[in-house]
mmCIF file as gemmi writes it, N, C-alpha and C atoms, coordinates in Angstrom:
data_model
loop_
_atom_site.group_PDB
_atom_site.id
_atom_site.type_symbol
_atom_site.label_atom_id
_atom_site.label_alt_id
_atom_site.label_comp_id
_atom_site.label_asym_id
_atom_site.label_entity_id
_atom_site.label_seq_id
_atom_site.pdbx_PDB_ins_code
_atom_site.Cartn_x
_atom_site.Cartn_y
_atom_site.Cartn_z
_atom_site.occupancy
_atom_site.B_iso_or_equiv
_atom_site.pdbx_formal_charge
_atom_site.auth_seq_id
_atom_site.auth_asym_id
_atom_site.pdbx_PDB_model_num
ATOM 1 N N . MET Axp A 1 ? 1.202 -1.371 0.023 1 0 ? 1 A 1
ATOM 2 C CA . MET Axp A 1 ? 0.022 0.127 -0.128 1 0 ? 1 A 1
ATOM 3 C C . MET Axp A 1 ? 0.742 1.143 -0.057 1 0 ? 1 A 1
ATOM 4 N N . THR Axp A 2 ? 0.516 1.92 -0.661 1 0 ? 2 A 1
ATOM 5 C CA . THR Axp A 2 ? 1.223 3.408 -0.642 1 0 ? 2 A 1
ATOM 6 C C . THR Axp A 2 ? 1.081 4.536 0.033 1 0 ? 2 A 1
ATOM 7 N N . LYS Axp A 3 ? 1.534 5.135 0.814 1 0 ? 3 A 1
ATOM 8 C CA . LYS Axp A 3 ? 1.537 6.274 1.717 1 0 ? 3 A 1
ATOM 9 C C . LYS Axp A 3 ? 1.903 7.544 0.914 1 0 ? 3 A 1
ATOM 10 N N . TRP Axp A 4 ? 0.769 7.975 1.262 1 0 ? 4 A 1
ATOM 11 C CA . TRP Axp A 4 ? 1.038 9.817 0.72 1 0 ? 4 A 1
ATOM 12 C C . TRP Axp A 4 ? 0.608 10.439 1.361 1 0 ? 4 A 1
ATOM 13 N N . VAL Axp A 5 ? 1.315 11.907 1.59 1 0 ? 5 A 1
ATOM 14 C CA . VAL Axp A 5 ? 1.28 13.226 2.462 1 0 ? 5 A 1
ATOM 15 C C . VAL Axp A 5 ? 0.639 13.839 2.027 1 0 ? 5 A 1
ATOM 16 N N . CYS Axp A 6 ? 0.106 14.877 2.109 1 0 ? 6 A 1
ATOM 17 C CA . CYS Axp A 6 ? -0.764 15.902 1.655 1 0 ? 6 A 1
ATOM 18 C C . CYS Axp A 6 ? 0.178 17.143 2.124 1 0 ? 6 A 1
ATOM 19 N N . THR Axp A 7 ? 0.452 18.081 0.886 1 0 ? 7 A 1
ATOM 20 C CA . THR Axp A 7 ? 2.02 18.835 0.929 1 0 ? 7 A 1
ATOM 21 C C . THR Axp A 7 ? 1.553 20.354 1.945 1 0 ? 7 A 1
ATOM 22 N N . SER Axp A 8 ? -0.048 20.708 1.927 1 0 ? 8 A 1
ATOM 23 C CA . SER Axp A 8 ? -0.567 21.445 2.533 1 0 ? 8 A 1
ATOM 24 C C . SER Axp A 8 ? -0.718 21.084 3.754 1 0 ? 8 A 1
ATOM 25 N N . CYS Axp A 9 ? -1.014 20.565 4.026 1 0 ? 9 A 1
ATOM 26 C CA . CYS Axp A 9 ? -0.846 20.358 5.837 1 0 ? 9 A 1
ATOM 27 C C . CYS Axp A 9 ? -0.509 19.355 6.619 1 0 ? 9 A 1
ATOM 28 N N . ASP Axp A 10 ? 0.352 18.235 5.755 1 0 ? 10 A 1
ATOM 29 C CA . ASP Axp A 10 ? 1.198 17.006 6.429 1 0 ? 10 A 1
ATOM 30 C C . ASP Axp A 10 ? -0.122 15.581 7.187 1 0 ? 10 A 1
ATOM 31 N N . TYR Axp A 11 ? -1.443 16.093 6.325 1 0 ? 11 A 1
ATOM 32 C CA . TYR Axp A 11 ? -2.362 14.524 6.412 1 0 ? 11 A 1
ATOM 33 C C . TYR Axp A 11 ? -1.975 13.745 5.762 1 0 ? 11 A 1
ATOM 34 N N . GLU Axp A 12 ? -1.751 12.69 6.314 1 0 ? 12 A 1
ATOM 35 C CA . GLU Axp A 12 ? -0.931 11.455 5.877 1 0 ? 12 A 1
ATOM 36 C C . GLU Axp A 12 ? -2.233 10.303 5.364 1 0 ? 12 A 1
ATOM 37 N N . ALA Axp A 13 ? -2.089 9.644 4.44 1 0 ? 13 A 1
ATOM 38 C CA . ALA Axp A 13 ? -2.958 8.754 3.764 1 0 ? 13 A 1
ATOM 39 C C . ALA Axp A 13 ? -2.574 7.643 3.176 1 0 ? 13 A 1
ATOM 40 N N . GLU Axp A 14 ? -3.03 6.542 3.291 1 0 ? 14 A 1
ATOM 41 C CA . GLU Axp A 14 ? -2.683 5.465 2.561 1 0 ? 14 A 1
ATOM 42 C C . GLU Axp A 14 ? -3.464 4.822 1.494 1 0 ? 14 A 1
ATOM 43 N N . GLY Axp A 15 ? -3.245 4.225 0.222 1 0 ? 15 A 1
ATOM 44 C CA . GLY Axp A 15 ? -4.242 3.621 -0.873 1 0 ? 15 A 1
ATOM 45 C C . GLY Axp A 15 ? -3.538 4.04 -2.235 1 0 ? 15 A 1
ATOM 46 N N . VAL Axp A 16 ? -3.768 2.976 -2.961 1 0 ? 16 A 1
ATOM 47 C CA . VAL Axp A 16 ? -2.878 2.873 -4.103 1 0 ? 16 A 1
ATOM 48 C C . VAL Axp A 16 ? -2.731 4.141 -4.734 1 0 ? 16 A 1
ATOM 49 N N . ASN Axp A 17 ? -4.16 5.282 -4.894 1 0 ? 17 A 1
ATOM 50 C CA . ASN Axp A 17 ? -3.877 6.746 -5.07 1 0 ? 17 A 1
ATOM 51 C C . ASN Axp A 17 ? -3.939 7.482 -4.212 1 0 ? 17 A 1
ATOM 52 N N . PRO Axp A 18 ? -3.872 8.999 -4.591 1 0 ? 18 A 1
ATOM 53 C CA . PRO Axp A 18 ? -4.253 9.493 -3.411 1 0 ? 18 A 1
ATOM 54 C C . PRO Axp A 18 ? -5.775 9.932 -3.325 1 0 ? 18 A 1
ATOM 55 N N . PRO Axp A 19 ? -6.089 10.457 -2.171 1 0 ? 19 A 1
ATOM 56 C CA . PRO Axp A 19 ? -7.282 10.699 -2.266 1 0 ? 19 A 1
ATOM 57 C C . PRO Axp A 19 ? -7.701 12.3 -2.809 1 0 ? 19 A 1
ATOM 58 N N . LYS Axp A 20 ? -8.98 12.165 -3.649 1 0 ? 20 A 1
ATOM 59 C CA . LYS Axp A 20 ? -9.089 13.225 -4.524 1 0 ? 20 A 1
ATOM 60 C C . LYS Axp A 20 ? -9.39 14.118 -3.919 1 0 ? 20 A 1
ATOM 61 N N . LYS Axp A 21 ? -9.288 14.458 -2.776 1 0 ? 21 A 1
ATOM 62 C CA . LYS Axp A 21 ? -9.468 15.645 -1.591 1 0 ? 21 A 1
ATOM 63 C C . LYS Axp A 21 ? -8.852 15.726 -0.221 1 0 ? 21 A 1
ATOM 64 N N . CYS Axp A 22 ? -7.817 16.317 0.262 1 0 ? 22 A 1
ATOM 65 C CA . CYS Axp A 22 ? -7.835 16.487 1.372 1 0 ? 22 A 1
ATOM 66 C C . CYS Axp A 22 ? -8.664 16.421 2.465 1 0 ? 22 A 1
ATOM 67 N N . PRO Axp A 23 ? -9.257 15.599 3.805 1 0 ? 23 A 1
ATOM 68 C CA . PRO Axp A 23 ? -9.866 15.679 4.508 1 0 ? 23 A 1
ATOM 69 C C . PRO Axp A 23 ? -10 16.731 5.427 1 0 ? 23 A 1
ATOM 70 N N . LYS Axp A 24 ? -8.598 16.83 5.57 1 0 ? 24 A 1
ATOM 71 C CA . LYS Axp A 24 ? -7.963 17.95 6.385 1 0 ? 24 A 1
ATOM 72 C C . LYS Axp A 24 ? -8.269 19.12 6.632 1 0 ? 24 A 1
ATOM 73 N N . CYS Axp A 25 ? -7.718 19.631 5.069 1 0 ? 25 A 1
ATOM 74 C CA . CYS Axp A 25 ? -7.574 21.048 4.783 1 0 ? 25 A 1
ATOM 75 C C . CYS Axp A 25 ? -8.348 21.498 3.286 1 0 ? 25 A 1
ATOM 76 N N . GLY Axp A 26 ? -8.72 20.401 2.556 1 0 ? 26 A 1
ATOM 77 C CA . GLY Axp A 26 ? -9.462 20.354 1.075 1 0 ? 26 A 1
ATOM 78 C C . GLY Axp A 26 ? -8.572 20.451 0.351 1 0 ? 26 A 1
ATOM 79 N N . ALA Axp A 27 ? -7.304 20.41 0.23 1 0 ? 27 A 1
ATOM 80 C CA . ALA Axp A 27 ? -6.62 20.404 -1.023 1 0 ? 27 A 1
ATOM 81 C C . ALA Axp A 27 ? -7.05 19.578 -1.982 1 0 ? 27 A 1
ATOM 82 N N . GLY Axp A 28 ? -6.86 19.451 -3.685 1 0 ? 28 A 1
ATOM 83 C CA . GLY Axp A 28 ? -6.942 18.759 -4.599 1 0 ? 28 A 1
ATOM 84 C C . GLY Axp A 28 ? -5.802 17.48 -4.317 1 0 ? 28 A 1
ATOM 85 N N . LYS Axp A 29 ? -6.102 16.713 -4.858 1 0 ? 29 A 1
ATOM 86 C CA . LYS Axp A 29 ? -4.865 15.451 -5.211 1 0 ? 29 A 1
ATOM 87 C C . LYS Axp A 29 ? -3.737 15.925 -5.632 1 0 ? 29 A 1
ATOM 88 N N . ASP Axp A 30 ? -3.646 16.522 -6.182 1 0 ? 30 A 1
ATOM 89 C CA . ASP Axp A 30 ? -2.768 17.324 -6.638 1 0 ? 30 A 1
ATOM 90 C C . ASP Axp A 30 ? -1.687 17.644 -5.549 1 0 ? 30 A 1
ATOM 91 N N . SER Axp A 31 ? -1.884 17.997 -4.314 1 0 ? 31 A 1
ATOM 92 C CA . SER Axp A 31 ? -1.433 18.244 -3.258 1 0 ? 31 A 1
ATOM 93 C C . SER Axp A 31 ? -0.795 16.783 -2.876 1 0 ? 31 A 1
ATOM 94 N N . PHE Axp A 32 ? -0.645 15.805 -3.02 1 0 ? 32 A 1
ATOM 95 C CA . PHE Axp A 32 ? -0.154 14.71 -2.695 1 0 ? 32 A 1
ATOM 96 C C . PHE Axp A 32 ? 0.641 14.668 -3.224 1 0 ? 32 A 1
ATOM 97 N N . GLU Axp A 33 ? 1.672 13.708 -2.056 1 0 ? 33 A 1
ATOM 98 C CA . GLU Axp A 33 ? 3.348 13.151 -2.621 1 0 ? 33 A 1
ATOM 99 C C . GLU Axp A 33 ? 3.368 11.974 -2.096 1 0 ? 33 A 1
ATOM 100 N N . ILE Axp A 34 ? 4.127 10.931 -2.763 1 0 ? 34 A 1
ATOM 101 C CA . ILE Axp A 34 ? 4.622 9.859 -2.078 1 0 ? 34 A 1
ATOM 102 C C . ILE Axp A 34 ? 5.485 9.865 -0.704 1 0 ? 34 A 1
ATOM 103 N N . MET Axp A 35 ? 4.666 9.702 0.066 1 0 ? 35 A 1
ATOM 104 C CA . MET Axp A 35 ? 5.563 9.488 1.535 1 0 ? 35 A 1
ATOM 105 C C . MET Axp A 35 ? 6.815 8.792 1.343 1 0 ? 35 A 1
ATOM 106 N N . ASP Axp A 36 ? 8.114 9.555 1.532 1 0 ? 36 A 1
ATOM 107 C CA . ASP Axp A 36 ? 9.582 8.302 1.95 1 0 ? 36 A 1
ATOM 108 C C . ASP Axp A 36 ? 8.758 7.574 3.042 1 0 ? 36 A 1
ATOM 109 N N . GLU Axp A 37 ? 9.332 5.99 2.652 1 0 ? 37 A 1
ATOM 110 C CA . GLU Axp A 37 ? 9.369 5.497 3.714 1 0 ? 37 A 1
ATOM 111 C C . GLU Axp A 37 ? 10.627 5.433 4.749 1 0 ? 37 A 1
ATOM 112 N N . LYS Axp A 38 ? 10.309 5.959 5.744 1 0 ? 38 A 1
ATOM 113 C CA . LYS Axp A 38 ? 11.522 6.255 6.433 1 0 ? 38 A 1
ATOM 114 C C . LYS Axp A 38 ? 12.085 4.495 7.884 1 0 ? 38 A 1
ATOM 115 N N . GLU Axp A 39 ? 12.988 4.553 7.952 1 0 ? 39 A 1
ATOM 116 C CA . GLU Axp A 39 ? 13.701 3.546 8.836 1 0 ? 39 A 1
ATOM 117 C C . GLU Axp A 39 ? 14.142 3.695 10.449 1 0 ? 39 A 1
ATOM 118 N N . PHE Axp A 40 ? 13.303 2.961 11.167 1 0 ? 40 A 1
ATOM 119 C CA . PHE Axp A 40 ? 13.836 3.194 12.59 1 0 ? 40 A 1
ATOM 120 C C . PHE Axp A 40 ? 14.787 1.685 12.969 1 0 ? 40 A 1
ATOM 121 N N . ASN Axp A 41 ? 15.544 2.331 13.737 1 0 ? 41 A 1
ATOM 122 C CA . ASN Axp A 41 ? 16.233 1.247 14.646 1 0 ? 41 A 1
ATOM 123 C C . ASN Axp A 41 ? 15.367 0.716 15.647 1 0 ? 41 A 1
ATOM 124 N N . GLU Axp A 42 ? 15.575 -0.653 16.446 1 0 ? 42 A 1
ATOM 125 C CA . GLU Axp A 42 ? 14.701 -1.054 17.692 1 0 ? 42 A 1
ATOM 126 C C . GLU Axp A 42 ? 14.377 0.02 18.725 1 0 ? 42 A 1
ATOM 127 N N . LYS Axp A 43 ? 15.233 1.134 18.774 1 0 ? 43 A 1
ATOM 128 C CA . LYS Axp A 43 ? 14.948 2.199 19.757 1 0 ? 43 A 1
ATOM 129 C C . LYS Axp A 43 ? 14.076 2.96 19.149 1 0 ? 43 A 1
ATOM 130 N N . GLY Axp A 44 ? 13.762 2.988 18.141 1 0 ? 44 A 1
ATOM 131 C CA . GLY Axp A 44 ? 12.965 4.014 17.47 1 0 ? 44 A 1
ATOM 132 C C . GLY Axp A 44 ? 13.016 5.26 17.467 1 0 ? 44 A 1
ATOM 133 N N . GLU Axp A 45 ? 14.639 5.042 16.805 1 0 ? 45 A 1
ATOM 134 C CA . GLU Axp A 45 ? 15.897 6.208 16.298 1 0 ? 45 A 1
ATOM 135 C C . GLU Axp A 45 ? 15.203 5.905 14.514 1 0 ? 45 A 1
ATOM 136 N N . GLU Axp A 46 ? 15.481 7.244 13.821 1 0 ? 46 A 1
ATOM 137 C CA . GLU Axp A 46 ? 15.251 7.275 12.61 1 0 ? 46 A 1
ATOM 138 C C . GLU Axp A 46 ? 16.864 7.014 12.021 1 0 ? 46 A 1
ATOM 139 N N . VAL Axp A 47 ? 17.004 5.702 11.187 1 0 ? 47 A 1
ATOM 140 C CA . VAL Axp A 47 ? 18.218 5.426 10.581 1 0 ? 47 A 1
ATOM 141 C C . VAL Axp A 47 ? 18.14 6.212 8.991 1 0 ? 47 A 1
ATOM 142 N N . GLU Axp A 48 ? 19.427 6.744 8.843 1 0 ? 48 A 1
ATOM 143 C CA . GLU Axp A 48 ? 19.504 7.138 7.511 1 0 ? 48 A 1
ATOM 144 C C . GLU Axp A 48 ? 19.724 6.226 6.33 1 0 ? 48 A 1
ATOM 145 N N . ASN Axp A 49 ? 19.004 6.863 5.422 1 0 ? 49 A 1
ATOM 146 C CA . ASN Axp A 49 ? 18.421 5.636 4.603 1 0 ? 49 A 1
ATOM 147 C C . ASN Axp A 49 ? 19.569 6.83 3.233 1 0 ? 49 A 1
ATOM 148 N N . ASP Axp A 50 ? 20.944 6.356 2.839 1 0 ? 50 A 1
ATOM 149 C CA . ASP Axp A 50 ? 21.146 6.904 1.53 1 0 ? 50 A 1
ATOM 150 C C . ASP Axp A 50 ? 20.868 6.571 0.018 1 0 ? 50 A 1
ATOM 151 N N . ASP Axp A 51 ? 19.505 5.596 0.158 1 0 ? 51 A 1
ATOM 152 C CA . ASP Axp A 51 ? 18.705 4.815 -1.036 1 0 ? 51 A 1
ATOM 153 C C . ASP Axp A 51 ? 20.095 4.436 -2.027 1 0 ? 51 A 1
ATOM 154 N N . GLU Axp A 52 ? 20.646 3.46 -1.44 1 0 ? 52 A 1
ATOM 155 C CA . GLU Axp A 52 ? 22.157 3.017 -2.216 1 0 ? 52 A 1
ATOM 156 C C . GLU Axp A 52 ? 21.627 1.169 -2.35 1 0 ? 52 A 1
ATOM 157 N N . GLU Axp A 53 ? 21.446 0.768 -3.751 1 0 ? 53 A 1
ATOM 158 C CA . GLU Axp A 53 ? 20.933 -0.681 -3.749 1 0 ? 53 A 1
ATOM 159 C C . GLU Axp A 53 ? 22.456 -1.306 -3.862 1 0 ? 53 A 1
ATOM 160 N N . TRP Axp A 54 ? 22.295 -2.328 -2.631 1 0 ? 54 A 1
ATOM 161 C CA . TRP Axp A 54 ? 22.946 -3.481 -2.417 1 0 ? 54 A 1
ATOM 162 C C . TRP Axp A 54 ? 23.125 -4.773 -3.461 1 0 ? 54 A 1
ATOM 163 N N . GLU Axp A 55 ? 24.16 -5.243 -3.708 1 0 ? 55 A 1
ATOM 164 C CA . GLU Axp A 55 ? 24.136 -6.482 -4.655 1 0 ? 55 A 1
ATOM 165 C C . GLU Axp A 55 ? 24.391 -7.394 -3.529 1 0 ? 55 A 1
ATOM 166 N N . GLU Axp A 56 ? 23.577 -8.63 -3.467 1 0 ? 56 A 1
ATOM 167 C CA . GLU Axp A 56 ? 24.492 -9.549 -2.071 1 0 ? 56 A 1
ATOM 168 C C . GLU Axp A 56 ? 25.228 -10.737 -3.092 1 0 ? 56 A 1
ATOM 169 N N . GLU Axp A 57 ? 26.376 -10.599 -2.754 1 0 ? 57 A 1
ATOM 170 C CA . GLU Axp A 57 ? 26.995 -11.885 -3.659 1 0 ? 57 A 1
ATOM 171 C C . GLU Axp A 57 ? 26.417 -13.342 -2.84 1 0 ? 57 A 1
ATOM 172 N N . ILE Axp A 58 ? 26.564 -13.611 -3.799 1 0 ? 58 A 1
ATOM 173 C CA . ILE Axp A 58 ? 26.035 -15.267 -3.246 1 0 ? 58 A 1
ATOM 174 C C . ILE Axp A 58 ? 27.444 -16.445 -3.646 1 0 ? 58 A 1
ATOM 175 N N . GLU Axp A 59 ? 27.815 -17.094 -2.746 1 0 ? 59 A 1
ATOM 176 C CA . GLU Axp A 59 ? 28.527 -18.364 -3.41 1 0 ? 59 A 1
ATOM 177 C C . GLU Axp A 59 ? 28.141 -19.034 -3.558 1 0 ? 59 A 1
ATOM 178 N N . TYR Axp A 60 ? 28.207 -20.39 -4.539 1 0 ? 60 A 1
ATOM 179 C CA . TYR Axp A 60 ? 27.547 -21.471 -4.364 1 0 ? 60 A 1
ATOM 180 C C . TYR Axp A 60 ? 28.347 -22.776 -4.166 1 0 ? 60 A 1
ATOM 181 N N . GLY Axp A 61 ? 28.605 -23.747 -3.27 1 0 ? 61 A 1
ATOM 182 C CA . GLY Axp A 61 ? 29.428 -24.238 -3.489 1 0 ? 61 A 1
ATOM 183 C C . GLY Axp A 61 ? 29.484 -25.706 -4.397 1 0 ? 61 A 1
ATOM 184 N N . ASP Axp A 62 ? 30.831 -26.052 -4.876 1 0 ? 62 A 1
ATOM 185 C CA . ASP Axp A 62 ? 30.803 -27.616 -5.593 1 0 ? 62 A 1
ATOM 186 C C . ASP Axp A 62 ? 30.516 -28.635 -5.436 1 0 ? 62 A 1
ATOM 187 N N . ASP Axp A 63 ? 29.151 -28.986 -5.266 1 0 ? 63 A 1
ATOM 188 C CA . ASP Axp A 63 ? 28.7 -30.111 -4.956 1 0 ? 63 A 1
ATOM 189 C C . ASP Axp A 63 ? 28.982 -31.233 -6.129 1 0 ? 63 A 1
ATOM 190 N N . SER Axp A 64 ? 30.18 -31.433 -6.646 1 0 ? 64 A 1
ATOM 191 C CA . SER Axp A 64 ? 30.591 -32.352 -7.502 1 0 ? 64 A 1
ATOM 192 C C . SER Axp A 64 ? 31.536 -33.081 -6.938 1 0 ? 64 A 1
ATOM 193 N N . ASP Axp A 65 ? 31.018 -34.004 -5.692 1 0 ? 65 A 1
ATOM 194 C CA . ASP Axp A 65 ? 32.223 -34.538 -4.956 1 0 ? 65 A 1
ATOM 195 C C . ASP Axp A 65 ? 32.523 -36.227 -6.006 1 0 ? 65 A 1
């Protein structure tokens, strides 16, 4: 599910598409942007996300005994 935030009043909504109208301030759907997903550690502190994708190298053993 996509999370949306109203850029006018910071109202947060979830759905495939943004609301047609913000229920809090009345702004149109053009005022909604996709909310950045924030990561938090086990203490509830926000973790920096540098948006780099890491490829994990997988080593396969030789099973041809």
